[in-house]
VEXBAVEX-725723 format. One record per residue (C-alpha): residue number from 1; x, y, z. Coordinates in pm, whole numbers. Layout:
% VEXBAVEX-725723
r nr:NUM	east:X	north:Y	up:Z $
...
//
This chain:
% VEXBAVEX-725723
r nr:1	east:561	north:1267	up:-1166 $
r nr:2	east:512	north:902	up:-1073 $
r nr:3	east:341	north:894	up:-732 $
r nr:4	east:366	north:581	up:-520 $
r nr:5	east:23	north:424	up:-519 $
r nr:6	east:-125	north:251	up:-218 $
r nr:7	east:-263	north:-101	up:-193 $
r nr:8	east:-638	north:-49	up:-247 $
r nr:9	east:-825	north:-152	up:64 $
r nr:10	east:-519	north:-223	up:281 $
r nr:11	east:-617	north:7	up:564 $
r nr:12	east:-982	north:-93	up:545 $
r nr:13	east:-888	north:-460	up:570 $
r nr:14	east:-651	north:-388	up:856 $
r nr:15	east:-908	north:-172	up:1033 $
r nr:16	east:-648	north:80	up:1148 $
r nr:17	east:-759	north:421	up:1024 $
r nr:18	east:-708	north:683	up:1297 $
r nr:19	east:-777	north:998	up:1094 $
r nr:20	east:-1148	north:1012	up:1008 $
r nr:21	east:-1093	north:1321	up:795 $
r nr:22	east:-891	north:1127	up:535 $
r nr:23	east:-971	north:843	up:298 $
r nr:24	east:-719	north:570	up:228 $
r nr:25	east:-629	north:716	up:-110 $
r nr:26	east:-536	north:1047	up:49 $
r nr:27	east:-235	north:899	up:231 $
r nr:28	east:100	north:915	up:47 $
r nr:29	east:-51	north:1140	up:-217 $
r nr:30	east:239	north:1324	up:-379 $
r nr:31	east:16	north:1491	up:-639 $
r nr:32	east:-258	north:1693	up:-469 $
r nr:33	east:-149	north:1989	up:-259 $
r nr:34	east:182	north:1838	up:-153 $
r nr:35	east:386	north:2074	up:67 $
r nr:36	east:669	north:2246	up:-126 $
r nr:37	east:927	north:2122	up:124 $
r nr:38	east:830	north:1760	up:44 $
r nr:39	east:906	north:1802	up:-325 $
r nr:40	east:1227	north:1994	up:-253 $
r nr:41	east:1346	north:1724	up:-15 $
r nr:42	east:1303	north:1457	up:-281 $
r nr:43	east:1481	north:1673	up:-538 $
r nr:44	east:1785	north:1696	up:-310 $
r nr:45	east:1761	north:1331	up:-210 $
r nr:46	east:1747	north:1198	up:-565 $
r nr:47	east:2024	north:1428	up:-680 $
r nr:48	east:2269	north:1343	up:-401 $
r nr:49	east:2205	north:979	up:-305 $
r nr:50	east:2486	north:825	up:-508 $
r nr:51	east:2665	north:498	up:-439 $
r nr:52	east:2974	north:690	up:-325 $
r nr:53	east:2765	north:896	up:-83 $
r nr:54	east:2597	north:588	up:65 $
r nr:55	east:2927	north:407	up:115 $
r nr:56	east:3074	north:713	up:286 $
r nr:57	east:2775	north:741	up:521 $
r nr:58	east:2799	north:373	up:613 $
r nr:59	east:3165	north:420	up:695 $
r nr:60	east:3090	north:736	up:894 $
r nr:61	east:2808	north:594	up:1107 $
r nr:62	east:2865	north:218	up:1100 $
r nr:63	east:3103	north:224	up:1397 $
r nr:64	east:2830	north:367	up:1623 $
r nr:65	east:3073	north:606	up:1786 $
r nr:66	east:2875	north:932	up:1765 $
r nr:67	east:2675	north:916	up:2088 $
r nr:68	east:2565	north:701	up:2379 $
r nr:69	east:2206	north:740	up:2486 $
r nr:70	east:1902	north:544	up:2594 $
r nr:71	east:1603	north:470	up:2376 $
r nr:72	east:1410	north:727	up:2580 $
r nr:73	east:1677	north:991	up:2525 $
r nr:74	east:1637	north:932	up:2151 $
r nr:75	east:1256	north:933	up:2178 $
r nr:76	east:1259	north:1272	up:2351 $
r nr:77	east:1492	north:1412	up:2085 $
r nr:78	east:1229	north:1322	up:1824 $
r nr:79	east:1019	north:1605	up:1967 $
r nr:80	east:1255	north:1838	up:1780 $
r nr:81	east:1197	north:1676	up:1440 $
r nr:82	east:917	north:1714	up:1184 $
r nr:83	east:970	north:1493	up:879 $
r nr:84	east:978	north:1716	up:568 $
r nr:85	east:931	north:1414	up:339 $
r nr:86	east:592	north:1314	up:481 $
r nr:87	east:281	north:1455	up:310 $
r nr:88	east:51	north:1311	up:577 $
r nr:89	east:166	north:1467	up:905 $
r nr:90	east:346	north:1770	up:1039 $
r nr:91	east:350	north:1653	up:1401 $
r nr:92	east:678	north:1588	up:1585 $
r nr:93	east:804	north:1236	up:1528 $
r nr:94	east:737	north:1115	up:1882 $
r nr:95	east:364	north:1160	up:1819 $
r nr:96	east:381	north:939	up:1510 $
r nr:97	east:582	north:678	up:1701 $
r nr:98	east:318	north:649	up:1972 $
r nr:99	east:29	north:649	up:1721 $
r nr:100	east:193	north:357	up:1540 $
r nr:101	east:278	north:157	up:1851 $
r nr:102	east:-60	north:207	up:2016 $
r nr:103	east:-252	north:71	up:1719 $
r nr:104	east:-22	north:-232	up:1700 $
r nr:105	east:-79	north:-285	up:2072 $
r nr:106	east:-458	north:-256	up:2035 $
r nr:107	east:-451	north:-523	up:1766 $
r nr:108	east:-283	north:-772	up:2001 $
r nr:109	east:50	north:-820	up:1825 $
r nr:110	east:360	north:-955	up:2005 $
r nr:111	east:556	north:-724	up:2231 $
r nr:112	east:853	north:-707	up:1993 $
r nr:113	east:612	north:-588	up:1720 $
r nr:114	east:475	north:-313	up:1948 $
r nr:115	east:829	north:-206	up:2034 $
r nr:116	east:921	north:-191	up:1667 $
r nr:117	east:629	north:43	up:1607 $
r nr:118	east:753	north:268	up:1885 $
r nr:119	east:1116	north:290	up:1777 $
r nr:120	east:1102	north:245	up:1399 $
r nr:121	east:1188	north:609	up:1325 $
r nr:122	east:1448	north:667	up:1599 $
r nr:123	east:1719	north:678	up:1334 $
r nr:124	east:1593	north:1026	up:1249 $
r nr:125	east:1814	north:1152	up:1531 $
r nr:126	east:2065	north:1172	up:1245 $
r nr:127	east:1911	north:1516	up:1186 $
r nr:128	east:2041	north:1619	up:1527 $
r nr:129	east:2387	north:1485	up:1441 $
r nr:130	east:2410	north:1741	up:1162 $
r nr:131	east:2269	north:1548	up:867 $
r nr:132	east:2028	north:1726	up:628 $
r nr:133	east:1682	north:1574	up:603 $
r nr:134	east:1740	north:1452	up:247 $
r nr:135	east:2004	north:1217	up:396 $
r nr:136	east:1776	north:1097	up:675 $
r nr:137	east:1410	north:1068	up:569 $
r nr:138	east:1203	north:978	up:264 $
r nr:139	east:1157	north:659	up:64 $
r nr:140	east:1467	north:447	up:19 $
r nr:141	east:1584	north:262	up:-293 $
r nr:142	east:1886	north:67	up:-422 $
r nr:143	east:2191	north:257	up:-542 $
r nr:144	east:2463	north:113	up:-763 $
r nr:145	east:2209	north:4	up:-1024 $
r nr:146	east:1946	north:175	up:-1239 $
r nr:147	east:1690	north:390	up:-1057 $
r nr:148	east:1338	north:255	up:-1099 $
r nr:149	east:1060	north:473	up:-1239 $
r nr:150	east:846	north:334	up:-956 $
r nr:151	east:1030	north:555	up:-707 $
r nr:152	east:843	north:872	up:-613 $
r nr:153	east:955	north:1177	up:-821 $
r nr:154	east:1174	north:969	up:-1057 $
r nr:155	east:1238	north:1273	up:-1279 $
r nr:156	east:1472	north:1413	up:-1014 $
r nr:157	east:1721	north:1130	up:-1077 $
r nr:158	east:1822	north:1301	up:-1401 $
r nr:159	east:2052	north:1521	up:-1192 $
r nr:160	east:2211	north:1225	up:-1012 $
r nr:161	east:2555	north:1145	up:-1166 $
r nr:162	east:2498	north:771	up:-1114 $
r nr:163	east:2211	north:785	up:-1364 $
r nr:164	east:2473	north:836	up:-1635 $
r nr:165	east:2739	north:598	up:-1500 $
r nr:166	east:2822	north:312	up:-1742 $
r nr:167	east:2771	north:46	up:-1470 $
r nr:168	east:2548	north:205	up:-1204 $
r nr:169	east:2287	north:300	up:-1464 $
r nr:170	east:2231	north:-61	up:-1577 $
r nr:171	east:1961	north:-299	up:-1454 $
r nr:172	east:2193	north:-505	up:-1231 $
r nr:173	east:2468	north:-248	up:-1186 $
r nr:174	east:2722	north:-381	up:-935 $
r nr:175	east:2493	north:-667	up:-823 $
r nr:176	east:2402	north:-1019	up:-931 $
r nr:177	east:2058	north:-1163	up:-993 $
r nr:178	east:1905	north:-1283	up:-666 $
r nr:179	east:2198	north:-1160	up:-458 $
r nr:180	east:1976	north:-1066	up:-162 $
r nr:181	east:1918	north:-731	up:6 $
r nr:182	east:2198	north:-790	up:257 $
r nr:183	east:2429	north:-741	up:-43 $
r nr:184	east:2248	north:-436	up:-182 $
r nr:185	east:2325	north:-78	up:-83 $
r nr:186	east:2009	north:125	up:-24 $
r nr:187	east:1997	north:503	up:-20 $
r nr:188	east:2120	north:625	up:317 $
r nr:189	east:1874	north:725	up:585 $
r nr:190	east:1727	north:660	up:928 $
r nr:191	east:1626	north:301	up:843 $
r nr:192	east:1977	north:167	up:787 $
r nr:193	east:2118	north:368	up:1076 $
r nr:194	east:1867	north:232	up:1328 $
r nr:195	east:1926	north:-118	up:1195 $
r nr:196	east:2292	north:-81	up:1293 $
r nr:197	east:2195	north:46	up:1638 $
r nr:198	east:1942	north:-231	up:1715 $
r nr:199	east:2064	north:-537	up:1524 $
r nr:200	east:2201	north:-715	up:1833 $
r nr:201	east:1878	north:-686	up:2030 $
r nr:202	east:1573	north:-762	up:1814 $
r nr:203	east:1440	north:-1063	up:1618 $
r nr:204	east:1501	north:-1070	up:1241 $
r nr:205	east:1139	north:-985	up:1161 $
r nr:206	east:1165	north:-662	up:1363 $
r nr:207	east:1498	north:-575	up:1203 $
r nr:208	east:1347	north:-619	up:856 $
r nr:209	east:1064	north:-382	up:949 $
r nr:210	east:1316	north:-124	up:1068 $
r nr:211	east:1556	north:-162	up:779 $
r nr:212	east:1306	north:-171	up:491 $
r nr:213	east:992	north:12	up:607 $
r nr:214	east:1078	north:314	up:387 $
r nr:215	east:1170	north:104	up:85 $
r nr:216	east:832	north:144	up:-85 $
r nr:217	east:973	north:74	up:-435 $
r nr:218	east:1049	north:-281	up:-321 $
r nr:219	east:789	north:-378	up:-61 $
r nr:220	east:493	north:-201	up:-225 $
r nr:221	east:574	north:-141	up:-592 $
r nr:222	east:752	north:-469	up:-664 $
r nr:223	east:1054	north:-301	up:-820 $
r nr:224	east:1396	north:-470	up:-799 $
r nr:225	east:1240	north:-812	up:-741 $
r nr:226	east:1532	north:-961	up:-936 $
r nr:227	east:1770	north:-863	up:-655 $
r nr:228	east:1576	north:-1046	up:-382 $
r nr:229	east:1646	north:-1391	up:-240 $
r nr:230	east:1398	north:-1618	up:-61 $
r nr:231	east:1490	north:-1487	up:283 $
r nr:232	east:1411	north:-1134	up:165 $
r nr:233	east:1071	north:-1241	up:39 $
r nr:234	east:992	north:-1402	up:373 $
r nr:235	east:1103	north:-1095	up:569 $
r nr:236	east:923	north:-851	up:339 $
r nr:237	east:594	north:-1014	up:434 $
r nr:238	east:657	north:-882	up:785 $
r nr:239	east:741	north:-540	up:645 $
r nr:240	east:407	north:-542	up:464 $
r nr:241	east:229	north:-631	up:789 $
r nr:242	east:398	north:-339	up:961 $
r nr:243	east:352	north:-85	up:683 $
r nr:244	east:-21	north:-7	up:731 $
r nr:245	east:46	north:79	up:1096 $
r nr:246	east:324	north:315	up:994 $
r nr:247	east:119	north:479	up:722 $
r nr:248	east:-249	north:483	up:818 $
r nr:249	east:-223	north:572	up:1189 $
r nr:250	east:-109	north:929	up:1118 $
r nr:251	east:-355	north:1187	up:1246 $
r nr:252	east:-360	north:1517	up:1433 $
r nr:253	east:-481	north:1353	up:1754 $
r nr:254	east:-189	north:1352	up:1998 $
r nr:255	east:-134	north:1048	up:2223 $
r nr:256	east:-93	north:1114	up:2595 $
r nr:257	east:280	north:1061	up:2637 $
r nr:258	east:272	north:1087	up:3018 $
r nr:259	east:4	north:820	up:3058 $
r nr:260	east:162	north:581	up:2807 $
r nr:261	east:522	north:610	up:2920 $
r nr:262	east:516	north:349	up:3206 $
r nr:263	east:403	north:72	up:2969 $
r nr:264	east:662	north:162	up:2710 $
r nr:265	east:943	north:205	up:2962 $
r nr:266	east:886	north:-154	up:3072 $
r nr:267	east:871	north:-271	up:2710 $
r nr:268	east:1194	north:-93	up:2615 $
r nr:269	east:1371	north:-237	up:2920 $
r nr:270	east:1269	north:-589	up:2818 $
r nr:271	east:1474	north:-571	up:2496 $
r nr:272	east:1739	north:-300	up:2534 $
r nr:273	east:2014	north:-210	up:2780 $
r nr:274	east:2000	north:122	up:2964 $
r nr:275	east:2226	north:283	up:2703 $
r nr:276	east:2286	north:219	up:2333 $
r nr:277	east:2571	north:315	up:2103 $
r nr:278	east:2469	north:552	up:1824 $
//
């Protein structure tokens, strides 16, 4: 097993711990006492996330013709979802969304940044459109080229047919050096889906946070650097600013949804229409 390691001191420097029962090193720990469903999810994910699968999912969902609903409709649906890939929380996703957004708000970041914290996981409504969790949650990574050993549970890629493909198993695969992440296919999940839903409404920094916040092999481990261009490197700095809020705000203390909703209703209305295509 090759667990993803955290940036030593990141949460301490950011001052954003909200779970006093955990130390920084206990977040994203895929070694000690990890729930069996977490490991099983990654086994299925790494076995089935092939280039062909990703391209099919992009074709299936890229037209945004599966539903029409407001941001708040999607938020309320998150109450039905617990992320089986996450070793740090078993609360419904709406609780995590509010924990993230509230800490960003307390730290005085711009309104678009707060909104991004609130909505960053809304793509997980894919679970309610019939997708299994291995095709929705978990760390993301490039497909169409060799799988990095810096991805969590890399041993599970042995069962992925692309790991034996004469092109997809090579360092560059179907890509060119420095081609940029806009030209790279990442494993399919809630990040890419929500990027499609929100790309006409948010600034590029927010869209990078949404699209790449689960891509720990790239933004934390430094894998696949040879695929990045300068724009990616600039945008990934914003992803790194967002990441501690996503990761270190998880706790079992539930935010008061009723009290917080008026502020967030106004914030959502500032950026989004009453209804979005999904």
